[in-house]
PyMOL Python script that loads the backbone (N, CA, C, O; Angstrom):
from pymol import cmd

cmd.read_pdbstr("""\
ATOM      1  N   UNK A   1      25.881 -42.835 -10.421  1.00  0.00           N
ATOM      2  CA  UNK A   1      24.699 -42.249  -9.817  1.00  0.00           C
ATOM      3  C   UNK A   1      24.090 -43.194  -8.792  1.00  0.00           C
ATOM      4  O   UNK A   1      23.800 -42.813  -7.658  1.00  0.00           O
ATOM      5  N   UNK A   2      23.903 -44.445  -9.227  1.00  0.00           N
ATOM      6  CA  UNK A   2      23.292 -45.425  -8.336  1.00  0.00           C
ATOM      7  C   UNK A   2      24.202 -45.745  -7.154  1.00  0.00           C
ATOM      8  O   UNK A   2      23.728 -45.896  -6.028  1.00  0.00           O
ATOM      9  N   UNK A   3      25.522 -45.850  -7.410  1.00  0.00           N
ATOM     10  CA  UNK A   3      26.454 -46.171  -6.328  1.00  0.00           C
ATOM     11  C   UNK A   3      26.575 -45.015  -5.339  1.00  0.00           C
ATOM     12  O   UNK A   3      26.759 -45.248  -4.145  1.00  0.00           O
ATOM     13  N   UNK A   4      26.475 -43.773  -5.815  1.00  0.00           N
ATOM     14  CA  UNK A   4      26.561 -42.634  -4.899  1.00  0.00           C
ATOM     15  C   UNK A   4      25.322 -42.567  -4.005  1.00  0.00           C
ATOM     16  O   UNK A   4      25.416 -42.212  -2.830  1.00  0.00           O
ATOM     17  N   UNK A   5      24.156 -42.911  -4.570  1.00  0.00           N
ATOM     18  CA  UNK A   5      22.938 -42.943  -3.765  1.00  0.00           C
ATOM     19  C   UNK A   5      23.019 -44.033  -2.706  1.00  0.00           C
ATOM     20  O   UNK A   5      22.622 -43.816  -1.561  1.00  0.00           O
ATOM     21  N   UNK A   6      23.529 -45.203  -3.077  1.00  0.00           N
ATOM     22  CA  UNK A   6      23.686 -46.296  -2.111  1.00  0.00           C
ATOM     23  C   UNK A   6      24.703 -45.930  -1.033  1.00  0.00           C
ATOM     24  O   UNK A   6      24.515 -46.250   0.140  1.00  0.00           O
ATOM     25  N   UNK A   7      25.779 -45.259  -1.437  1.00  0.00           N
ATOM     26  CA  UNK A   7      26.784 -44.829  -0.479  1.00  0.00           C
ATOM     27  C   UNK A   7      26.182 -43.799   0.490  1.00  0.00           C
ATOM     28  O   UNK A   7      26.456 -43.829   1.690  1.00  0.00           O
ATOM     29  N   UNK A   8      25.370 -42.899  -0.044  1.00  0.00           N
ATOM     30  CA  UNK A   8      24.697 -41.896   0.791  1.00  0.00           C
ATOM     31  C   UNK A   8      23.758 -42.569   1.795  1.00  0.00           C
ATOM     32  O   UNK A   8      23.736 -42.199   2.968  1.00  0.00           O
ATOM     33  N   UNK A   9      22.993 -43.544   1.342  1.00  0.00           N
ATOM     34  CA  UNK A   9      22.086 -44.283   2.238  1.00  0.00           C
ATOM     35  C   UNK A   9      22.866 -45.050   3.295  1.00  0.00           C
ATOM     36  O   UNK A   9      22.447 -45.115   4.450  1.00  0.00           O
ATOM     37  N   UNK A  10      23.993 -45.630   2.909  1.00  0.00           N
ATOM     38  CA  UNK A  10      24.832 -46.368   3.852  1.00  0.00           C
ATOM     39  C   UNK A  10      25.407 -45.430   4.905  1.00  0.00           C
ATOM     40  O   UNK A  10      25.468 -45.790   6.081  1.00  0.00           O
ATOM     41  N   UNK A  11      25.830 -44.234   4.505  1.00  0.00           N
ATOM     42  CA  UNK A  11      26.352 -43.261   5.463  1.00  0.00           C
ATOM     43  C   UNK A  11      25.270 -42.809   6.445  1.00  0.00           C
ATOM     44  O   UNK A  11      25.545 -42.626   7.631  1.00  0.00           O
ATOM     45  N   UNK A  12      24.059 -42.632   5.959  1.00  0.00           N
ATOM     46  CA  UNK A  12      22.951 -42.261   6.842  1.00  0.00           C
ATOM     47  C   UNK A  12      22.694 -43.374   7.848  1.00  0.00           C
ATOM     48  O   UNK A  12      22.543 -43.113   9.041  1.00  0.00           O
ATOM     49  N   UNK A  13      22.644 -44.613   7.368  1.00  0.00           N
ATOM     50  CA  UNK A  13      22.399 -45.743   8.268  1.00  0.00           C
ATOM     51  C   UNK A  13      23.517 -45.880   9.291  1.00  0.00           C
ATOM     52  O   UNK A  13      23.255 -46.173  10.458  1.00  0.00           O
ATOM     53  N   UNK A  14      24.747 -45.675   8.873  1.00  0.00           N
ATOM     54  CA  UNK A  14      25.887 -45.755   9.790  1.00  0.00           C
ATOM     55  C   UNK A  14      25.800 -44.641  10.836  1.00  0.00           C
ATOM     56  O   UNK A  14      26.028 -44.878  12.022  1.00  0.00           O
ATOM     57  N   UNK A  15      25.471 -43.437  10.395  1.00  0.00           N
ATOM     58  CA  UNK A  15      25.337 -42.314  11.325  1.00  0.00           C
ATOM     59  C   UNK A  15      24.227 -42.541  12.330  1.00  0.00           C
ATOM     60  O   UNK A  15      24.386 -42.217  13.507  1.00  0.00           O
ATOM     61  N   UNK A  16      23.102 -43.093  11.889  1.00  0.00           N
ATOM     62  CA  UNK A  16      22.011 -43.398  12.804  1.00  0.00           C
ATOM     63  C   UNK A  16      22.424 -44.467  13.818  1.00  0.00           C
ATOM     64  O   UNK A  16      22.072 -44.383  14.995  1.00  0.00           O
ATOM     65  N   UNK A  17      23.162 -45.458  13.360  1.00  0.00           N
ATOM     66  CA  UNK A  17      23.627 -46.510  14.257  1.00  0.00           C
ATOM     67  C   UNK A  17      24.577 -45.978  15.315  1.00  0.00           C
ATOM     68  O   UNK A  17      24.484 -46.351  16.485  1.00  0.00           O
ATOM     69  N   UNK A  18      25.490 -45.106  14.906  1.00  0.00           N
ATOM     70  CA  UNK A  18      26.437 -44.513  15.854  1.00  0.00           C
ATOM     71  C   UNK A  18      25.697 -43.653  16.874  1.00  0.00           C
ATOM     72  O   UNK A  18      25.983 -43.715  18.070  1.00  0.00           O
ATOM     73  N   UNK A  19      24.748 -42.854  16.400  1.00  0.00           N
ATOM     74  CA  UNK A  19      23.987 -41.995  17.309  1.00  0.00           C
ATOM     75  C   UNK A  19      23.187 -42.833  18.310  1.00  0.00           C
ATOM     76  O   UNK A  19      23.111 -42.498  19.492  1.00  0.00           O
ATOM     77  N   UNK A  20      22.599 -43.915  17.827  1.00  0.00           N
ATOM     78  CA  UNK A  20      21.814 -44.782  18.709  1.00  0.00           C
ATOM     79  C   UNK A  20      22.706 -45.444  19.758  1.00  0.00           C
ATOM     80  O   UNK A  20      22.324 -45.538  20.925  1.00  0.00           O
ATOM     81  N   UNK A  21      23.886 -45.900  19.354  1.00  0.00           N
ATOM     82  CA  UNK A  21      24.811 -46.525  20.315  1.00  0.00           C
ATOM     83  C   UNK A  21      25.269 -45.525  21.365  1.00  0.00           C
ATOM     84  O   UNK A  21      25.353 -45.865  22.546  1.00  0.00           O
ATOM     85  N   UNK A  22      25.566 -44.290  20.952  1.00  0.00           N
ATOM     86  CA  UNK A  22      25.985 -43.264  21.913  1.00  0.00           C
ATOM     87  C   UNK A  22      24.867 -42.950  22.893  1.00  0.00           C
ATOM     88  O   UNK A  22      25.114 -42.781  24.087  1.00  0.00           O
ATOM     89  N   UNK A  23      23.651 -42.873  22.399  1.00  0.00           N
ATOM     90  CA  UNK A  23      22.501 -42.594  23.270  1.00  0.00           C
ATOM     91  C   UNK A  23      22.298 -43.729  24.271  1.00  0.00           C
ATOM     92  O   UNK A  23      22.053 -43.487  25.453  1.00  0.00           O
ATOM     93  N   UNK A  24      22.400 -44.957  23.794  1.00  0.00           N
ATOM     94  CA  UNK A  24      22.229 -46.099  24.692  1.00  0.00           C
ATOM     95  C   UNK A  24      23.353 -46.177  25.718  1.00  0.00           C
ATOM     96  O   UNK A  24      23.116 -46.551  26.867  1.00  0.00           O
ATOM     97  N   UNK A  25      24.572 -45.830  25.319  1.00  0.00           N
ATOM     98  CA  UNK A  25      25.686 -45.827  26.270  1.00  0.00           C
ATOM     99  C   UNK A  25      25.467 -44.776  27.352  1.00  0.00           C
ATOM    100  O   UNK A  25      25.751 -45.023  28.524  1.00  0.00           O
ATOM    101  N   UNK A  26      24.963 -43.601  26.964  1.00  0.00           N
ATOM    102  CA  UNK A  26      24.691 -42.547  27.948  1.00  0.00           C
ATOM    103  C   UNK A  26      23.586 -42.982  28.904  1.00  0.00           C
ATOM    104  O   UNK A  26      23.677 -42.743  30.108  1.00  0.00           O
ATOM    105  N   UNK A  27      22.543 -43.619  28.376  1.00  0.00           N
ATOM    106  CA  UNK A  27      21.463 -44.103  29.228  1.00  0.00           C
ATOM    107  C   UNK A  27      21.947 -45.194  30.182  1.00  0.00           C
ATOM    108  O   UNK A  27      21.498 -45.267  31.326  1.00  0.00           O
ATOM    109  N   UNK A  28      22.852 -46.029  29.717  1.00  0.00           N
ATOM    110  CA  UNK A  28      23.400 -47.076  30.569  1.00  0.00           C
ATOM    111  C   UNK A  28      24.205 -46.472  31.713  1.00  0.00           C
ATOM    112  O   UNK A  28      24.137 -46.963  32.840  1.00  0.00           O
ATOM    113  N   UNK A  29      24.964 -45.418  31.442  1.00  0.00           N
ATOM    114  CA  UNK A  29      25.726 -44.740  32.498  1.00  0.00           C
ATOM    115  C   UNK A  29      24.790 -44.117  33.526  1.00  0.00           C
ATOM    116  O   UNK A  29      25.047 -44.185  34.728  1.00  0.00           O
ATOM    117  N   UNK A  30      23.714 -43.514  33.055  1.00  0.00           N
ATOM    118  CA  UNK A  30      22.742 -42.913  33.978  1.00  0.00           C
ATOM    119  C   UNK A  30      22.093 -43.989  34.830  1.00  0.00           C
ATOM    120  O   UNK A  30      21.915 -43.808  36.035  1.00  0.00           O
ATOM    121  N   UNK A  31      21.739 -45.110  34.208  1.00  0.00           N
ATOM    122  CA  UNK A  31      21.117 -46.199  34.953  1.00  0.00           C
ATOM    123  C   UNK A  31      22.082 -46.772  35.986  1.00  0.00           C
ATOM    124  O   UNK A  31      21.673 -47.120  37.094  1.00  0.00           O
ATOM    125  N   UNK A  32      23.362 -46.873  35.627  1.00  0.00           N
ATOM    126  CA  UNK A  32      24.361 -47.375  36.572  1.00  0.00           C
ATOM    127  C   UNK A  32      24.465 -46.465  37.794  1.00  0.00           C
ATOM    128  O   UNK A  32      24.537 -46.944  38.926  1.00  0.00           O
ATOM    129  N   UNK A  33      24.473 -45.140  37.559  1.00  0.00           N
ATOM    130  CA  UNK A  33      24.535 -44.207  38.682  1.00  0.00           C
ATOM    131  C   UNK A  33      23.309 -44.318  39.576  1.00  0.00           C
ATOM    132  O   UNK A  33      23.422 -44.259  40.801  1.00  0.00           O
ATOM    133  N   UNK A  34      22.147 -44.478  38.974  1.00  0.00           N
ATOM    134  CA  UNK A  34      20.924 -44.612  39.769  1.00  0.00           C
ATOM    135  C   UNK A  34      20.932 -45.900  40.576  1.00  0.00           C
ATOM    136  O   UNK A  34      20.492 -45.914  41.726  1.00  0.00           O
ATOM    137  N   UNK A  35      21.427 -46.981  39.987  1.00  0.00           N
ATOM    138  CA  UNK A  35      21.518 -48.234  40.735  1.00  0.00           C
ATOM    139  C   UNK A  35      22.509 -48.121  41.887  1.00  0.00           C
ATOM    140  O   UNK A  35      22.289 -48.688  42.957  1.00  0.00           O
ATOM    141  N   UNK A  36      23.607 -47.384  41.669  1.00  0.00           N
ATOM    142  CA  UNK A  36      24.554 -47.149  42.763  1.00  0.00           C
ATOM    143  C   UNK A  36      23.899 -46.340  43.879  1.00  0.00           C
ATOM    144  O   UNK A  36      24.129 -46.604  45.060  1.00  0.00           O
ATOM    145  N   UNK A  37      23.077 -45.350  43.504  1.00  0.00           N
ATOM    146  CA  UNK A  37      22.379 -44.559  44.515  1.00  0.00           C
ATOM    147  C   UNK A  37      21.396 -45.422  45.306  1.00  0.00           C
ATOM    148  O   UNK A  37      21.285 -45.284  46.524  1.00  0.00           O
ATOM    149  N   UNK A  38      20.693 -46.300  44.617  1.00  0.00           N
ATOM    150  CA  UNK A  38      19.756 -47.192  45.306  1.00  0.00           C
ATOM    151  C   UNK A  38      20.512 -48.131  46.230  1.00  0.00           C
ATOM    152  O   UNK A  38      20.073 -48.397  47.349  1.00  0.00           O
ATOM    153  N   UNK A  39      21.643 -48.631  45.763  1.00  0.00           N
ATOM    154  CA  UNK A  39      22.471 -49.522  46.572  1.00  0.00           C
ATOM    155  C   UNK A  39      22.927 -48.807  47.844  1.00  0.00           C
ATOM    156  O   UNK A  39      22.871 -49.365  48.940  1.00  0.00           O
ATOM    157  N   UNK A  40      23.380 -47.560  47.678  1.00  0.00           N
ATOM    158  CA  UNK A  40      23.818 -46.782  48.843  1.00  0.00           C
ATOM    159  C   UNK A  40      22.654 -46.522  49.784  1.00  0.00           C
ATOM    160  O   UNK A  40      22.812 -46.589  51.003  1.00  0.00           O
ATOM    161  N   UNK A  41      21.504 -46.229  49.235  1.00  0.00           N
ATOM    162  CA  UNK A  41      20.332 -45.972  50.074  1.00  0.00           C
ATOM    163  C   UNK A  41      19.907 -47.208  50.839  1.00  0.00           C
ATOM    164  O   UNK A  41      19.464 -47.115  51.984  1.00  0.00           O
ATOM    165  N   UNK A  42      20.041 -48.367  50.210  1.00  0.00           N
ATOM    166  CA  UNK A  42      19.705 -49.608  50.916  1.00  0.00           C
ATOM    167  C   UNK A  42      20.641 -49.850  52.095  1.00  0.00           C
ATOM    168  O   UNK A  42      20.203 -50.258  53.171  1.00  0.00           O
ATOM    169  N   UNK A  43      21.926 -49.596  51.887  1.00  0.00           N
ATOM    170  CA  UNK A  43      22.889 -49.866  52.954  1.00  0.00           C
ATOM    171  C   UNK A  43      22.941 -48.766  54.004  1.00  0.00           C
ATOM    172  O   UNK A  43      23.118 -49.045  55.190  1.00  0.00           O
ATOM    173  N   UNK A  44      22.790 -47.525  53.575  1.00  0.00           N
ATOM    174  CA  UNK A  44      22.924 -46.402  54.501  1.00  0.00           C
ATOM    175  C   UNK A  44      21.582 -45.745  54.790  1.00  0.00           C
ATOM    176  O   UNK A  44      21.538 -44.629  55.310  1.00  0.00           O
ATOM    177  N   UNK A  45      20.496 -46.418  54.463  1.00  0.00           N
ATOM    178  CA  UNK A  45      19.167 -45.851  54.629  1.00  0.00           C
ATOM    179  C   UNK A  45      18.785 -45.579  56.062  1.00  0.00           C
ATOM    180  O   UNK A  45      17.901 -44.762  56.320  1.00  0.00           O
ATOM    181  N   UNK A  46      19.430 -46.245  57.001  1.00  0.00           N
ATOM    182  CA  UNK A  46      19.092 -46.014  58.406  1.00  0.00           C
ATOM    183  C   UNK A  46      19.395 -44.582  58.828  1.00  0.00           C
ATOM    184  O   UNK A  46      18.830 -44.094  59.807  1.00  0.00           O
ATOM    185  N   UNK A  47      20.291 -43.895  58.092  1.00  0.00           N
ATOM    186  CA  UNK A  47      20.603 -42.501  58.408  1.00  0.00           C
ATOM    187  C   UNK A  47      19.437 -41.573  58.090  1.00  0.00           C
ATOM    188  O   UNK A  47      19.331 -40.486  58.659  1.00  0.00           O
ATOM    189  N   UNK A  48      18.560 -41.999  57.181  1.00  0.00           N
ATOM    190  CA  UNK A  48      17.423 -41.159  56.796  1.00  0.00           C
ATOM    191  C   UNK A  48      16.097 -41.755  57.233  1.00  0.00           C
ATOM    192  O   UNK A  48      15.036 -41.290  56.816  1.00  0.00           O
ATOM    193  N   UNK A  49      16.151 -42.789  58.077  1.00  0.00           N
ATOM    194  CA  UNK A  49      14.933 -43.335  58.644  1.00  0.00           C
ATOM    195  C   UNK A  49      14.355 -44.536  57.936  1.00  0.00           C
ATOM    196  O   UNK A  49      13.264 -44.986  58.285  1.00  0.00           O
ATOM    197  N   UNK A  50      15.056 -45.071  56.950  1.00  0.00           N
ATOM    198  CA  UNK A  50      14.568 -46.282  56.290  1.00  0.00           C
ATOM    199  C   UNK A  50      14.965 -47.501  57.117  1.00  0.00           C
ATOM    200  O   UNK A  50      15.969 -47.462  57.827  1.00  0.00           O
ATOM    201  N   UNK A  51      14.198 -48.572  57.035  1.00  0.00           N
ATOM    202  CA  UNK A  51      14.595 -49.775  57.762  1.00  0.00           C
ATOM    203  C   UNK A  51      15.961 -50.266  57.291  1.00  0.00           C
ATOM    204  O   UNK A  51      16.236 -50.306  56.092  1.00  0.00           O
ATOM    205  N   UNK A  52      16.794 -50.630  58.225  1.00  0.00           N
ATOM    206  CA  UNK A  52      18.149 -51.069  57.904  1.00  0.00           C
ATOM    207  C   UNK A  52      18.143 -52.547  57.521  1.00  0.00           C
ATOM    208  O   UNK A  52      17.380 -53.336  58.077  1.00  0.00           O
ATOM    209  N   UNK A  53      19.006 -52.919  56.559  1.00  0.00           N
ATOM    210  CA  UNK A  53      19.137 -54.337  56.243  1.00  0.00           C
ATOM    211  C   UNK A  53      19.857 -55.047  57.383  1.00  0.00           C
ATOM    212  O   UNK A  53      20.406 -54.388  58.267  1.00  0.00           O
ATOM    213  N   UNK A  54      19.866 -56.366  57.381  1.00  0.00           N
ATOM    214  CA  UNK A  54      20.587 -57.085  58.436  1.00  0.00           C
ATOM    215  C   UNK A  54      22.055 -56.647  58.492  1.00  0.00           C
ATOM    216  O   UNK A  54      22.680 -56.386  57.464  1.00  0.00           O
ATOM    217  N   UNK A  55      22.580 -56.573  59.697  1.00  0.00           N
ATOM    218  CA  UNK A  55      23.930 -56.042  59.906  1.00  0.00           C
ATOM    219  C   UNK A  55      24.986 -56.837  59.159  1.00  0.00           C
ATOM    220  O   UNK A  55      25.882 -56.253  58.550  1.00  0.00           O
ATOM    221  N   UNK A  56      24.894 -58.171  59.195  1.00  0.00           N
ATOM    222  CA  UNK A  56      25.926 -58.975  58.531  1.00  0.00           C
ATOM    223  C   UNK A  56      25.942 -58.701  57.027  1.00  0.00           C
ATOM    224  O   UNK A  56      27.001 -58.729  56.400  1.00  0.00           O
ATOM    225  N   UNK A  57      24.781 -58.438  56.457  1.00  0.00           N
ATOM    226  CA  UNK A  57      24.712 -58.143  55.031  1.00  0.00           C
ATOM    227  C   UNK A  57      25.334 -56.778  54.739  1.00  0.00           C
ATOM    228  O   UNK A  57      26.063 -56.628  53.759  1.00  0.00           O
ATOM    229  N   UNK A  58      25.056 -55.799  55.571  1.00  0.00           N
ATOM    230  CA  UNK A  58      25.634 -54.469  55.391  1.00  0.00           C
ATOM    231  C   UNK A  58      27.149 -54.511  55.508  1.00  0.00           C
ATOM    232  O   UNK A  58      27.851 -53.872  54.725  1.00  0.00           O
ATOM    233  N   UNK A  59      27.654 -55.256  56.478  1.00  0.00           N
ATOM    234  CA  UNK A  59      29.100 -55.331  56.683  1.00  0.00           C
ATOM    235  C   UNK A  59      29.771 -56.027  55.501  1.00  0.00           C
ATOM    236  O   UNK A  59      30.868 -55.640  55.099  1.00  0.00           O
ATOM    237  N   UNK A  60      29.127 -57.044  54.946  1.00  0.00           N
ATOM    238  CA  UNK A  60      29.705 -57.733  53.787  1.00  0.00           C
ATOM    239  C   UNK A  60      29.714 -56.854  52.549  1.00  0.00           C
ATOM    240  O   UNK A  60      30.626 -56.950  51.728  1.00  0.00           O
ATOM    241  N   UNK A  61      28.710 -55.998  52.403  1.00  0.00           N
ATOM    242  CA  UNK A  61      28.607 -55.160  51.213  1.00  0.00           C
ATOM    243  C   UNK A  61      29.322 -53.827  51.358  1.00  0.00           C
ATOM    244  O   UNK A  61      29.483 -53.111  50.370  1.00  0.00           O
ATOM    245  N   UNK A  62      29.748 -53.483  52.542  1.00  0.00           N
ATOM    246  CA  UNK A  62      30.387 -52.190  52.785  1.00  0.00           C
ATOM    247  C   UNK A  62      31.627 -51.927  51.929  1.00  0.00           C
ATOM    248  O   UNK A  62      31.817 -50.787  51.505  1.00  0.00           O
ATOM    249  N   UNK A  63      32.480 -52.915  51.651  1.00  0.00           N
ATOM    250  CA  UNK A  63      33.637 -52.618  50.780  1.00  0.00           C
ATOM    251  C   UNK A  63      33.242 -52.103  49.398  1.00  0.00           C
ATOM    252  O   UNK A  63      34.009 -51.369  48.774  1.00  0.00           O
ATOM    253  N   UNK A  64      32.064 -52.474  48.913  1.00  0.00           N
ATOM    254  CA  UNK A  64      31.621 -51.996  47.615  1.00  0.00           C
ATOM    255  C   UNK A  64      31.142 -50.548  47.676  1.00  0.00           C
ATOM    256  O   UNK A  64      30.877 -49.935  46.641  1.00  0.00           O
ATOM    257  N   UNK A  65      31.032 -50.008  48.869  1.00  0.00           N
ATOM    258  CA  UNK A  65      30.543 -48.653  49.075  1.00  0.00           C
ATOM    259  C   UNK A  65      31.680 -47.650  49.270  1.00  0.00           C
ATOM    260  O   UNK A  65      31.428 -46.507  49.652  1.00  0.00           O
ATOM    261  N   UNK A  66      32.906 -48.051  49.017  1.00  0.00           N
ATOM    262  CA  UNK A  66      34.047 -47.184  49.302  1.00  0.00           C
ATOM    263  C   UNK A  66      33.934 -45.838  48.594  1.00  0.00           C
ATOM    264  O   UNK A  66      34.130 -44.793  49.215  1.00  0.00           O
ATOM    265  N   UNK A  67      33.620 -45.854  47.295  1.00  0.00           N
ATOM    266  CA  UNK A  67      33.536 -44.600  46.546  1.00  0.00           C
ATOM    267  C   UNK A  67      32.387 -43.735  47.065  1.00  0.00           C
ATOM    268  O   UNK A  67      32.535 -42.520  47.190  1.00  0.00           O
ATOM    269  N   UNK A  68      31.245 -44.353  47.368  1.00  0.00           N
ATOM    270  CA  UNK A  68      30.102 -43.590  47.862  1.00  0.00           C
ATOM    271  C   UNK A  68      30.408 -42.967  49.225  1.00  0.00           C
ATOM    272  O   UNK A  68      30.001 -41.839  49.502  1.00  0.00           O
ATOM    273  N   UNK A  69      31.122 -43.704  50.070  1.00  0.00           N
ATOM    274  CA  UNK A  69      31.488 -43.164  51.377  1.00  0.00           C
ATOM    275  C   UNK A  69      32.465 -42.005  51.241  1.00  0.00           C
ATOM    276  O   UNK A  69      32.397 -41.041  52.004  1.00  0.00           O
ATOM    277  N   UNK A  70      33.378 -42.094  50.269  1.00  0.00           N
ATOM    278  CA  UNK A  70      34.293 -40.981  50.028  1.00  0.00           C
ATOM    279  C   UNK A  70      33.536 -39.742  49.551  1.00  0.00           C
ATOM    280  O   UNK A  70      33.825 -38.624  49.979  1.00  0.00           O
ATOM    281  N   UNK A  71      32.566 -39.951  48.663  1.00  0.00           N
ATOM    282  CA  UNK A  71      31.755 -38.832  48.184  1.00  0.00           C
ATOM    283  C   UNK A  71      30.939 -38.241  49.327  1.00  0.00           C
ATOM    284  O   UNK A  71      30.839 -37.021  49.454  1.00  0.00           O
ATOM    285  N   UNK A  72      30.352 -39.108  50.164  1.00  0.00           N
ATOM    286  CA  UNK A  72      29.579 -38.654  51.314  1.00  0.00           C
ATOM    287  C   UNK A  72      30.448 -37.825  52.258  1.00  0.00           C
ATOM    288  O   UNK A  72      30.020 -36.780  52.748  1.00  0.00           O
ATOM    289  N   UNK A  73      31.657 -38.291  52.509  1.00  0.00           N
ATOM    290  CA  UNK A  73      32.582 -37.573  53.386  1.00  0.00           C
ATOM    291  C   UNK A  73      32.983 -36.231  52.780  1.00  0.00           C
ATOM    292  O   UNK A  73      33.037 -35.220  53.481  1.00  0.00           O
ATOM    293  N   UNK A  74      33.264 -36.222  51.483  1.00  0.00           N
ATOM    294  CA  UNK A  74      33.661 -34.983  50.816  1.00  0.00           C
ATOM    295  C   UNK A  74      32.517 -33.970  50.831  1.00  0.00           C
ATOM    296  O   UNK A  74      32.741 -32.782  51.065  1.00  0.00           O
ATOM    297  N   UNK A  75      31.304 -34.434  50.583  1.00  0.00           N
ATOM    298  CA  UNK A  75      30.161 -33.517  50.607  1.00  0.00           C
ATOM    299  C   UNK A  75      29.923 -32.975  52.009  1.00  0.00           C
ATOM    300  O   UNK A  75      29.545 -31.814  52.169  1.00  0.00           O
ATOM    301  N   UNK A  76      30.139 -33.801  53.019  1.00  0.00           N
ATOM    302  CA  UNK A  76      29.956 -33.345  54.392  1.00  0.00           C
ATOM    303  C   UNK A  76      31.004 -32.284  54.747  1.00  0.00           C
ATOM    304  O   UNK A  76      30.706 -31.336  55.474  1.00  0.00           O
ATOM    305  N   UNK A  77      32.225 -32.443  54.236  1.00  0.00           N
ATOM    306  CA  UNK A  77      33.262 -31.451  54.504  1.00  0.00           C
ATOM    307  C   UNK A  77      33.007 -30.154  53.748  1.00  0.00           C
ATOM    308  O   UNK A  77      33.247 -29.066  54.273  1.00  0.00           O
ATOM    309  N   UNK A  78      32.523 -30.269  52.522  1.00  0.00           N
ATOM    310  CA  UNK A  78      32.331 -29.089  51.678  1.00  0.00           C
ATOM    311  C   UNK A  78      31.011 -28.372  51.935  1.00  0.00           C
ATOM    312  O   UNK A  78      30.838 -27.229  51.512  1.00  0.00           O
ATOM    313  N   UNK A  79      30.092 -29.017  52.614  1.00  0.00           N
ATOM    314  CA  UNK A  79      28.778 -28.415  52.822  1.00  0.00           C
ATOM    315  C   UNK A  79      28.892 -27.223  53.762  1.00  0.00           C
ATOM    316  O   UNK A  79      29.541 -27.297  54.805  1.00  0.00           O
ATOM    317  N   UNK A  80      28.258 -26.134  53.381  1.00  0.00           N
ATOM    318  CA  UNK A  80      28.291 -24.977  54.278  1.00  0.00           C
ATOM    319  C   UNK A  80      27.360 -25.205  55.463  1.00  0.00           C
ATOM    320  O   UNK A  80      26.394 -25.963  55.377  1.00  0.00           O
ATOM    321  N   UNK A  81      27.663 -24.546  56.551  1.00  0.00           N
ATOM    322  CA  UNK A  81      26.833 -24.633  57.741  1.00  0.00           C
ATOM    323  C   UNK A  81      25.666 -23.658  57.565  1.00  0.00           C
ATOM    324  O   UNK A  81      25.819 -22.451  57.754  1.00  0.00           O
ATOM    325  N   UNK A  82      24.505 -24.194  57.203  1.00  0.00           N
ATOM    326  CA  UNK A  82      23.359 -23.348  56.877  1.00  0.00           C
ATOM    327  C   UNK A  82      22.869 -22.560  58.095  1.00  0.00           C
ATOM    328  O   UNK A  82      22.465 -21.404  57.967  1.00  0.00           O
ATOM    329  N   UNK A  83      22.906 -23.182  59.268  1.00  0.00           N
ATOM    330  CA  UNK A  83      22.457 -22.482  60.465  1.00  0.00           C
ATOM    331  C   UNK A  83      23.360 -21.283  60.760  1.00  0.00           C
ATOM    332  O   UNK A  83      22.876 -20.211  61.125  1.00  0.00           O
ATOM    333  N   UNK A  84      24.671 -21.468  60.601  1.00  0.00           N
ATOM    334  CA  UNK A  84      25.606 -20.362  60.823  1.00  0.00           C
ATOM    335  C   UNK A  84      25.382 -19.257  59.800  1.00  0.00           C
ATOM    336  O   UNK A  84      25.466 -18.077  60.140  1.00  0.00           O
ATOM    337  N   UNK A  85      25.099 -19.620  58.557  1.00  0.00           N
ATOM    338  CA  UNK A  85      24.830 -18.602  57.541  1.00  0.00           C
ATOM    339  C   UNK A  85      23.578 -17.807  57.885  1.00  0.00           C
ATOM    340  O   UNK A  85      23.567 -16.582  57.771  1.00  0.00           O
ATOM    341  N   UNK A  86      22.525 -18.500  58.306  1.00  0.00           N
ATOM    342  CA  UNK A  86      21.285 -17.811  58.646  1.00  0.00           C
ATOM    343  C   UNK A  86      21.492 -16.883  59.836  1.00  0.00           C
ATOM    344  O   UNK A  86      20.993 -15.758  59.843  1.00  0.00           O
ATOM    345  N   UNK A  87      22.219 -17.347  60.834  1.00  0.00           N
ATOM    346  CA  UNK A  87      22.481 -16.501  62.001  1.00  0.00           C
ATOM    347  C   UNK A  87      23.338 -15.295  61.636  1.00  0.00           C
ATOM    348  O   UNK A  87      23.163 -14.212  62.195  1.00  0.00           O
ATOM    349  N   UNK A  88      24.262 -15.483  60.700  1.00  0.00           N
ATOM    350  CA  UNK A  88      25.077 -14.379  60.248  1.00  0.00           C
ATOM    351  C   UNK A  88      24.252 -13.340  59.502  1.00  0.00           C
ATOM    352  O   UNK A  88      24.471 -12.137  59.644  1.00  0.00           O
ATOM    353  N   UNK A  89      23.298 -13.822  58.701  1.00  0.00           N
ATOM    354  CA  UNK A  89      22.421 -12.899  57.973  1.00  0.00           C
ATOM    355  C   UNK A  89      21.536 -12.127  58.943  1.00  0.00           C
ATOM    356  O   UNK A  89      21.291 -10.935  58.756  1.00  0.00           O
ATOM    357  N   UNK A  90      21.055 -12.812  59.982  1.00  0.00           N
ATOM    358  CA  UNK A  90      20.181 -12.164  60.960  1.00  0.00           C
ATOM    359  C   UNK A  90      20.945 -11.292  61.947  1.00  0.00           C
ATOM    360  O   UNK A  90      20.336 -10.582  62.748  1.00  0.00           O
ATOM    361  N   UNK A  91      22.267 -11.339  61.896  1.00  0.00           N
ATOM    362  CA  UNK A  91      23.078 -10.502  62.770  1.00  0.00           C
ATOM    363  C   UNK A  91      23.204 -11.047  64.172  1.00  0.00           C
ATOM    364  O   UNK A  91      23.402 -10.287  65.120  1.00  0.00           O
ATOM    365  N   UNK A  92      23.089 -12.365  64.318  1.00  0.00           N
ATOM    366  CA  UNK A  92      23.180 -12.976  65.644  1.00  0.00           C
ATOM    367  C   UNK A  92      24.588 -13.477  65.913  1.00  0.00           C
ATOM    368  O   UNK A  92      24.768 -14.481  66.603  1.00  0.00           O
ATOM    369  N   UNK A  93      25.592 -12.788  65.374  1.00  0.00           N
ATOM    370  CA  UNK A  93      26.979 -13.211  65.609  1.00  0.00           C
ATOM    371  C   UNK A  93      27.302 -12.974  67.079  1.00  0.00           C
ATOM    372  O   UNK A  93      27.031 -11.910  67.636  1.00  0.00           O
ATOM    373  N   UNK A  94      27.876 -13.972  67.670  1.00  0.00           N
ATOM    374  CA  UNK A  94      28.103 -13.865  69.104  1.00  0.00           C
ATOM    375  C   UNK A  94      29.499 -13.670  69.405  1.00  0.00           C
ATOM    376  O   UNK A  94      29.868 -13.559  70.574  1.00  0.00           O
TER     377      UNK A  94
END
""", "prot")
cmd.dss("prot")
cmd.show_as("cartoon", "prot")
cmd.util.cbc("prot")
cmd.orient("prot")
């Protein structure tokens, strides 16, 4: 009786520990993505009107932006032309 209660308590504690580790791992992944976004914004912020960092610093850090640049390029290719869609809806096809 006593050993089964202790085993039950141990299983609860183990389950709580596993759940906490999974939650912290998910939060760490989210934080990593946000830091990558901030990093990209710092380097490519001049495209949206933010002050640009010194050029030599941007050029040195650019290799670390390879994945972000690929995503940026892919999104630019996949993005629909909103102006063309609006003109098509309004019947301004020429």
